[in-house]
Backbone as CSV, one residue per row, in Angstrom:
resi,resn,N_x,N_y,N_z,CA_x,CA_y,CA_z,C_x,C_y,C_z
1,MET,52.770,-13.639,5.108,52.262,-12.422,4.759,51.397,-13.022,3.000
2,GLN,51.720,-13.766,2.683,50.383,-13.887,1.576,48.932,-14.055,1.924
3,ILE,49.135,-14.716,3.077,47.517,-14.906,3.427,46.733,-13.872,4.129
4,HIS,47.668,-12.505,4.819,47.418,-11.218,4.869,46.894,-10.503,3.719
5,GLN,47.974,-10.663,2.682,47.765,-9.932,1.367,46.544,-10.149,0.863
6,THR,45.953,-11.584,0.999,44.824,-12.147,0.544,43.632,-11.637,0.625
7,ASP,43.625,-11.984,2.191,42.489,-11.073,3.150,42.117,-10.056,3.063
8,VAL,43.109,-8.983,2.626,43.012,-7.428,2.436,42.782,-7.432,1.223
9,LYS,42.950,-8.623,0.016,42.065,-8.259,-1.280,40.596,-8.844,-1.373
10,ILE,40.497,-9.742,-0.520,38.936,-10.264,-0.546,38.353,-8.984,0.277
11,ILE,39.059,-8.874,0.995,37.743,-7.944,1.891,37.724,-6.316,0.932
12,HIS,39.065,-5.927,0.519,38.584,-4.984,-0.487,37.299,-4.983,-1.367
13,PHE,37.767,-6.397,-2.081,36.634,-6.408,-3.146,34.897,-6.369,-2.511
14,PHE,35.030,-7.297,-1.664,33.684,-7.057,-0.758,33.094,-5.587,-0.393
15,ARG,34.119,-4.720,-0.111,33.869,-3.478,0.224,33.117,-2.768,-0.966
16,LYS,33.798,-3.156,-1.880,33.611,-2.560,-3.502,32.501,-2.821,-3.475
17,ILE,32.292,-4.154,-3.541,30.879,-4.373,-4.245,29.306,-4.259,-3.431
18,SER,29.848,-4.100,-2.072,28.743,-4.610,-0.790,27.379,-3.168,-1.106
19,VAL,27.392,-2.433,-1.465,26.786,-1.474,-2.103,25.773,-1.826,-3.441
20,PRO,26.295,-1.877,-4.332,25.829,-2.481,-5.328,24.575,-3.577,-4.818
21,VAL,25.586,-4.799,-4.448,24.661,-6.547,-4.316,23.742,-6.003,-3.445
22,ALA,23.518,-4.822,-2.575,22.639,-4.353,-1.188,21.635,-3.928,-2.320
23,ARG,21.730,-3.022,-3.209,20.693,-2.614,-3.940,20.037,-3.364,-4.713
24,ILE,20.887,-4.134,-5.257,20.376,-5.142,-6.136,19.269,-6.193,-5.866
25,SER,19.878,-6.582,-4.433,19.527,-7.251,-3.881,17.802,-7.180,-3.390
26,ILE,17.655,-6.078,-2.396,16.797,-5.405,-2.031,15.660,-5.346,-3.434
27,PHE,16.206,-4.995,-4.266,15.507,-4.799,-5.608,14.392,-5.711,-6.241
28,VAL,15.161,-6.668,-6.288,15.074,-8.357,-6.797,13.774,-8.543,-5.684
29,VAL,14.168,-8.858,-4.632,13.090,-8.874,-4.017,11.651,-8.087,-3.824
30,PHE,12.035,-7.054,-3.754,10.939,-6.191,-3.506,10.272,-5.919,-5.215
31,PHE,11.029,-5.807,-6.011,10.189,-5.749,-7.295,9.960,-7.028,-7.622
32,TRP,10.016,-8.141,-7.555,9.744,-9.783,-7.912,8.406,-9.845,-7.622
33,PHE,8.064,-9.597,-5.546,7.202,-9.711,-4.895,6.464,-9.017,-5.500
34,GLY,6.241,-7.456,-5.309,5.090,-6.427,-5.950,5.427,-7.157,-7.087
35,PHE,5.818,-7.394,-7.828,5.179,-7.557,-9.615,4.455,-8.563,-9.675
36,LEU,4.373,-9.920,-8.597,4.330,-11.170,-8.361,2.492,-10.615,-7.494
37,LYS,2.162,-9.943,-7.028,1.049,-9.338,-6.863,0.091,-8.858,-7.580
38,LEU,0.946,-8.177,-8.609,0.029,-7.095,-9.236,-0.272,-7.745,-9.991
39,ILE,0.049,-9.238,-10.743,-0.584,-10.284,-12.108,-1.091,-11.423,-11.334
40,GLY,-1.642,-11.397,-9.708,-2.381,-12.043,-8.962,-1.564,-13.695,-8.828
41,LEU,-0.266,-13.286,-8.910,0.604,-14.666,-8.874,1.111,-14.824,-7.749
42,SER,0.845,-14.347,-6.491,1.803,-14.483,-5.424,1.385,-14.742,-4.373
43,PRO,2.216,-15.890,-3.159,1.787,-16.893,-3.003,1.403,-16.052,-1.433
44,ALA,1.556,-14.950,-2.053,1.437,-14.280,-0.162,0.043,-13.548,-0.291
45,GLY,-0.587,-13.873,-1.271,-2.069,-13.512,-1.459,-3.198,-13.489,0.078
46,ALA,-3.010,-14.625,-0.331,-3.898,-15.287,1.000,-3.823,-14.284,2.551
47,LEU,-2.331,-14.468,2.525,-2.153,-13.967,4.094,-2.237,-12.483,3.818
48,VAL,-1.951,-11.626,2.957,-2.370,-10.117,3.084,-3.848,-9.999,3.152
49,HIS,-5.019,-10.868,2.389,-6.119,-10.678,2.961,-6.827,-10.595,3.956
50,ASP,-6.242,-11.690,5.087,-5.922,-12.243,5.984,-5.361,-11.218,7.086
51,LEU,-4.774,-10.088,6.839,-4.176,-9.026,7.575,-4.757,-8.487,6.842
52,TYR,-5.187,-7.807,6.134,-6.642,-6.693,5.638,-7.240,-6.997,6.600
53,ASN,-7.931,-8.051,6.137,-9.388,-8.052,7.143,-9.461,-8.103,8.460
54,SER,-8.035,-7.781,9.004,-7.833,-7.623,10.487,-7.631,-6.368,10.934
55,THR,-7.268,-5.422,10.198,-6.753,-4.092,9.812,-7.997,-3.299,9.257
56,ILE,-7.806,-3.252,7.954,-8.494,-1.851,7.181,-9.521,-2.617,6.671
57,PRO,-10.636,-3.047,6.849,-11.309,-3.351,5.769,-12.684,-2.507,5.594
58,PHE,-12.391,-1.065,5.761,-12.871,0.227,5.421,-12.626,0.104,3.889
59,LEU,-11.293,-0.101,3.594,-10.786,0.303,2.217,-10.970,-0.996,1.157
60,PRO,-11.711,-1.064,-0.086,-11.600,-1.985,-0.910,-10.515,-2.945,-1.006
61,PHE,-10.599,-4.338,-0.892,-9.219,-4.682,-0.802,-8.405,-4.642,-1.896
62,ASP,-9.105,-5.055,-3.228,-8.972,-4.697,-5.023,-7.257,-3.169,-4.763
63,THR,-8.462,-2.439,-4.132,-7.468,-0.729,-3.758,-6.003,-1.674,-3.578
64,PHE,-6.829,-1.423,-1.726,-5.079,-2.048,-1.044,-4.643,-3.083,-1.815
65,TYR,-4.598,-3.678,-2.128,-3.682,-4.886,-2.603,-2.937,-4.143,-3.924
66,PHE,-3.274,-3.891,-4.861,-2.888,-2.868,-6.055,-1.819,-1.848,-5.558
67,CYS,-2.018,-1.218,-4.710,-1.203,-0.320,-3.843,-0.574,-0.713,-2.983
68,PHE,-0.420,-1.991,-2.444,0.496,-2.342,-1.978,1.555,-2.901,-2.856
69,ALA,1.071,-3.526,-3.668,1.818,-4.357,-4.829,2.673,-3.052,-5.688
70,LEU,2.098,-1.869,-5.838,3.133,-0.979,-6.143,4.305,-0.431,-5.532
71,LEU,3.973,-0.361,-4.134,4.717,0.080,-2.725,5.699,-0.656,-3.026
72,GLU,5.865,-2.151,-3.490,6.665,-3.135,-3.314,7.695,-2.929,-4.665
73,CYS,7.134,-2.474,-5.856,7.610,-1.995,-6.903,8.626,-1.036,-6.918
74,PHE,8.173,0.173,-6.068,8.563,1.396,-6.312,9.877,1.219,-5.288
75,ILE,9.443,0.281,-4.218,11.124,0.150,-3.346,11.687,-0.402,-3.897
76,GLY,11.530,-1.490,-4.673,12.393,-1.897,-5.377,13.247,-1.127,-6.507
77,ILE,12.319,-0.560,-7.106,13.476,0.566,-8.455,13.796,1.429,-7.409
78,ALA,13.410,1.956,-6.430,14.272,3.112,-5.941,15.510,2.936,-5.364
79,PHE,15.902,1.784,-4.975,16.616,1.131,-4.308,18.206,0.874,-5.271
80,LEU,17.282,1.194,-6.819,18.204,0.979,-7.439,19.024,2.313,-7.786
81,ILE,18.624,3.268,-7.533,18.639,5.080,-8.193,19.559,5.280,-6.747
82,LYS,20.672,5.865,-6.912,21.756,6.352,-6.581,21.112,7.729,-6.062
83,GLY,20.991,8.402,-4.754,19.730,9.861,-4.233,18.488,9.437,-3.923
84,LEU,17.846,8.139,-3.994,16.804,8.122,-3.818,16.564,7.345,-1.956
85,GLU,17.743,6.761,-1.738,18.248,6.312,-0.566,17.024,6.717,1.142
86,ARG,17.405,8.212,0.918,16.501,9.213,1.822,14.710,9.095,1.930
87,ILE,14.569,8.854,0.587,13.147,9.067,0.421,12.787,7.378,0.562
88,VAL,12.859,6.446,0.210,12.844,5.546,-0.202,13.136,4.154,1.373
89,ILE,14.116,4.613,2.158,14.042,4.231,3.396,13.033,4.275,4.357
90,PRO,12.307,5.552,4.257,11.345,5.622,5.395,9.959,4.433,4.368
91,PHE,10.080,4.285,3.344,8.765,3.513,2.896,9.004,2.079,2.634
92,LEU,10.456,2.061,2.834,10.859,0.398,3.286,9.872,0.118,4.863
93,PHE,10.781,0.720,6.032,10.426,0.504,7.147,9.097,0.732,7.338
94,PHE,7.987,1.882,6.934,6.452,1.269,7.094,6.163,0.154,5.996
95,HIS,6.845,-0.556,5.174,6.107,-1.909,4.680,6.823,-2.951,5.618
96,MET,7.883,-2.593,6.096,7.904,-3.714,6.852,7.466,-3.354,8.296
97,ILE,7.011,-2.546,8.678,6.158,-2.665,10.057,4.694,-3.336,9.498
98,LEU,4.239,-3.760,8.364,3.149,-3.606,7.783,3.262,-5.195,7.545
99,THR,4.546,-5.886,6.783,4.934,-7.150,6.826,5.070,-7.699,8.208
100,PHE,5.020,-7.146,9.458,5.720,-7.687,10.419,4.449,-7.764,11.068
101,GLY,3.167,-7.304,10.612,1.783,-7.594,11.650,1.041,-8.430,11.644
102,PRO,0.936,-9.837,10.958,0.378,-10.943,11.072,1.568,-11.574,12.005
103,LEU,2.622,-11.689,12.254,3.286,-12.368,13.398,2.298,-12.127,14.813
104,PHE,1.297,-11.102,14.935,0.734,-10.335,16.215,-0.822,-10.474,15.899
105,LEU,-1.057,-9.938,14.598,-2.729,-10.126,14.415,-2.787,-11.142,14.265
106,LEU,-1.880,-12.126,13.138,-2.551,-13.565,12.824,-1.619,-14.640,13.547
107,PRO,-1.657,-14.711,14.563,-0.803,-15.932,15.560,-0.908,-17.188,15.258
108,GLN,-2.157,-17.345,14.340,-2.472,-18.844,13.904,-1.639,-19.352,12.741
109,GLU,-1.629,-18.229,11.836,-0.860,-18.292,10.548,0.861,-18.436,10.496
110,THR,1.080,-17.514,11.843,2.759,-17.235,12.067,2.984,-18.001,13.124
111,TRP,2.588,-18.936,14.171,3.292,-19.463,15.177,3.049,-21.020,15.271
112,SER,3.772,-21.629,15.121,2.941,-23.457,15.593,3.471,-23.740,17.504
113,ALA,3.887,-22.695,17.719,3.912,-23.279,19.477,4.713,-21.682,19.405
114,PRO,4.947,-21.187,21.024,5.592,-20.409,21.638,7.309,-20.311,20.816
115,PHE,7.391,-19.538,20.081,9.032,-18.946,19.365,9.410,-20.574,18.047
116,VAL,8.127,-20.747,17.748,8.413,-21.496,16.871,7.623,-21.085,15.628
117,PRO,8.515,-20.328,15.201,7.290,-19.525,13.773,6.685,-20.760,12.778
118,THR,6.078,-20.540,11.723,5.530,-21.729,11.057,6.383,-21.033,9.891
119,LEU,6.474,-21.571,8.461,7.157,-21.482,7.259,6.816,-19.827,7.031
120,THR,5.094,-19.545,6.824,5.108,-17.907,6.861,5.728,-17.200,8.031
121,GLY,5.840,-17.658,9.126,6.487,-16.993,9.920,8.279,-16.194,9.590
122,GLN,8.833,-17.583,9.718,9.597,-17.705,9.197,9.867,-16.637,7.894
123,TYR,9.202,-16.764,6.680,9.387,-15.972,6.144,9.238,-14.236,6.281
124,ILE,8.375,-13.841,7.109,7.882,-12.886,7.680,9.259,-11.868,8.870
125,ILE,9.947,-13.166,9.513,10.563,-12.773,10.102,12.159,-12.396,9.474
126,LYS,12.645,-13.151,8.438,13.931,-12.837,7.358,13.538,-11.816,6.567
127,ASN,13.153,-11.110,7.320,12.572,-9.784,6.947,13.571,-8.495,7.559
128,LEU,14.220,-9.328,8.133,14.917,-8.592,9.715,16.514,-8.258,8.463
129,VAL,16.551,-9.417,8.041,18.077,-9.356,7.216,17.410,-8.095,6.057
130,ILE,16.620,-7.844,5.894,16.274,-6.828,4.543,16.552,-5.190,4.970
131,ILE,15.672,-5.224,6.802,16.240,-4.265,7.212,17.705,-3.962,7.417
132,ALA,18.666,-5.032,8.220,19.736,-4.792,8.226,20.603,-4.274,6.956
133,VAL,20.226,-4.759,5.986,21.140,-4.743,4.302,20.412,-2.816,4.404
134,ALA,18.949,-2.325,4.555,18.806,-1.387,4.441,19.817,-0.469,5.201
135,ILE,19.445,-0.626,6.690,20.721,0.794,7.439,22.429,0.344,7.102
136,GLY,22.408,-0.880,6.209,23.656,-0.778,5.672,23.865,-0.038,4.758
137,LEU,22.828,0.128,3.858,22.728,1.157,2.513,22.814,2.476,3.316
138,ALA,22.114,3.071,4.242,21.948,4.387,4.811,23.184,4.818,5.474
139,SER,23.997,3.756,6.346,25.386,4.302,7.133,26.023,4.664,5.413
140,HIS,26.013,4.338,4.751,27.200,4.649,3.369,26.309,6.353,2.607
141,LEU,25.496,6.651,3.141,24.998,8.037,3.044,25.989,8.831,3.252
142,GLN,26.200,10.067,2.629,26.974,11.494,3.009,26.040,12.013,3.450
143,PRO,26.104,12.708,5.105,25.394,13.698,5.556,25.118,14.888,4.445
144,LEU,23.475,15.387,4.662,23.085,16.935,4.342,23.729,17.996,4.388
145,PRO,24.401,18.638,3.798,25.068,19.805,3.998,24.313,20.384,5.523
146,ARG,25.324,21.191,5.921,24.669,21.753,6.828,23.931,23.092,6.130
147,LYS,22.690,23.959,6.816,21.963,25.296,6.766,23.105,26.211,6.756
148,LEU,22.816,27.080,5.904,24.201,28.637,6.512,23.239,29.233,6.863
149,THR,23.037,29.752,7.840,21.630,30.568,8.854,22.901,32.007,8.904
């Protein structure tokens, strides 16, 4: 019975902290990486520039890069604020679509062979974990109230 009680306590503890840990984790990743872009120190800068050249060269790169960095910072901050989930999750999924772009548009930088990602490719593919965390947070939302008709 001791193992069962310990197991129940551990599970209860993880359920209690799972949402705050998920929120903080998404904040750290998005805000940190966005901030590095804002101050010109992001190691992903060259990749973003290559993707930009393949997709939307009609917009000045500096403007795009600045907005992309602000979007990342906004996503991070918004995940810390309870009640903004319904607003920020679509932004996160939009961001994920952009960040998965190099896997298809820049295969020379993201794949060393079929199904063998480069380090850059692995960096992008790990975003599946961020998507899973966002889905987990969304699963804890309360349904919106029904409209009275």
